[in-house]
C-alpha positions as CSV (number, residue, x, y, z in Angstrom):
1,X,2.3,-2.4,-6.1
2,X,5.1,-0.4,-4.7
3,X,3.9,3.1,-4.7
4,X,0.1,2.8,-5.2
5,X,-1.9,4.1,-8.1
6,X,-1.8,7.8,-7.2
7,X,1.3,8.2,-9.1
8,X,-0.2,6.9,-12.5
9,X,-3.6,8.1,-12.1
10,X,-4.8,11.9,-12.9
11,X,-4.8,13.6,-9.6
12,X,-3.2,16.6,-7.9
13,X,0.2,15.1,-7.8
14,X,2.4,18.0,-7.6
15,X,5.7,16.6,-8.4
16,X,5.0,14.8,-11.7
17,X,2.3,14.2,-14.1
18,X,1.5,10.6,-15.2
19,X,2.9,11.3,-18.6
20,X,6.2,12.6,-17.0
21,X,6.3,9.4,-14.6
22,X,5.6,7.1,-17.6
23,X,8.4,8.9,-19.7
24,X,10.9,8.4,-16.8
25,X,10.1,4.9,-16.4
26,X,10.4,4.2,-20.3
27,X,13.8,6.2,-20.2
28,X,15.0,4.0,-17.3
29,X,14.0,0.9,-19.2
30,X,15.8,2.1,-22.5
31,X,19.0,3.2,-20.5
32,X,19.1,0.0,-18.7
33,X,19.4,-1.9,-22.0
34,X,21.8,0.1,-24.2
35,X,25.2,-0.8,-25.1
36,X,27.5,1.9,-24.2
37,X,31.0,2.0,-26.1
38,X,32.7,3.2,-23.1
39,X,31.9,-0.2,-21.5
40,X,33.9,-1.9,-24.4
41,X,36.4,0.6,-25.1
42,X,37.4,2.0,-21.7
43,X,39.8,4.8,-23.0
44,X,36.8,6.2,-24.9
45,X,34.4,6.4,-21.8
46,X,35.1,10.0,-20.8
47,X,34.0,11.2,-24.3
48,X,30.4,9.9,-23.7
49,X,30.1,9.4,-27.3
50,X,26.5,8.3,-27.5
51,X,25.3,10.6,-24.6
52,X,23.9,7.8,-22.5
53,X,25.9,8.8,-19.3
54,X,24.5,12.5,-19.6
55,X,21.0,11.0,-19.9
56,X,21.5,8.5,-17.1
57,X,22.7,11.4,-14.8
58,X,19.6,13.6,-15.9
59,X,17.2,10.9,-15.2
60,X,18.6,9.8,-11.9
61,X,18.2,13.5,-10.6
62,X,14.7,13.3,-11.7
63,X,13.9,10.0,-10.2
64,X,15.8,10.9,-6.9
65,X,13.6,14.2,-6.5
66,X,10.5,11.9,-7.2
67,X,11.5,9.2,-4.7
68,X,12.3,11.8,-2.0
69,X,8.7,13.3,-2.6
70,X,7.2,10.1,-2.4
71,X,9.1,9.0,0.8
72,X,8.2,12.6,2.3
73,X,4.6,11.8,1.6
74,X,4.4,8.5,3.3
75,X,6.7,9.8,6.3
76,X,4.2,12.7,6.9
77,X,1.3,10.3,6.8
78,X,3.0,8.0,9.4
79,X,3.7,11.1,11.6
80,X,0.1,12.3,11.3
81,X,-1.5,9.0,12.2
82,X,1.1,7.7,14.5
83,X,-0.6,5.0,16.7
84,X,-3.4,4.2,13.9
85,X,-0.6,3.7,11.3
86,X,-1.2,0.6,8.9
87,X,1.2,0.1,6.0
88,X,-0.6,0.5,2.9
89,X,2.2,-0.3,0.2
90,X,5.5,-1.5,0.1
91,X,7.0,2.0,0.8
92,X,5.2,2.0,4.0
93,X,6.7,-1.3,5.0
94,X,10.2,-0.4,4.0
95,X,10.0,2.9,6.1
96,X,8.7,0.8,9.1
97,X,11.8,-1.6,8.8
98,X,14.1,1.4,8.6
99,X,12.9,2.7,11.9
100,X,13.1,-0.7,13.5
101,X,16.1,-0.7,16.0
102,X,16.2,-4.5,16.2
103,X,17.2,-4.9,12.7
104,X,20.8,-6.4,12.1
105,X,21.2,-4.3,9.1
106,X,19.9,-0.8,9.2
107,X,18.0,0.4,5.9
108,X,19.1,3.8,4.8
109,X,17.2,6.3,2.5
110,X,19.2,5.6,-0.6
111,X,18.7,1.7,0.0
112,X,14.9,2.3,0.2
113,X,14.8,4.3,-3.0
114,X,16.7,1.5,-4.8
115,X,14.3,-1.2,-3.6
116,X,11.4,0.9,-4.6
117,X,12.9,1.4,-8.2
118,X,14.1,-2.2,-8.5
């Protein structure tokens, strides 16, 4: 489990409700599978005839805000526990890798969000 159950269970999650989270994931799956006319007829792409590009941009703003909140929570927990910090989920592991100075390829925040989503 990448994020843990706290984002899908009823709790005091102030960033999104489980219903909103479910809707965002359903919209993500829908938009990943649609056929956009602009992909097949490039000179019509700027018109966004089906409205998919607008929906994708709106969804990505919501997801980015959500992922920033998740990363912020995990970083705060890591700073609070310091020496007693134990990774509980994939986000914790990715944040630990991002802080590792010995890695050949440095993880950036956007890459961590992509891996969480993927």
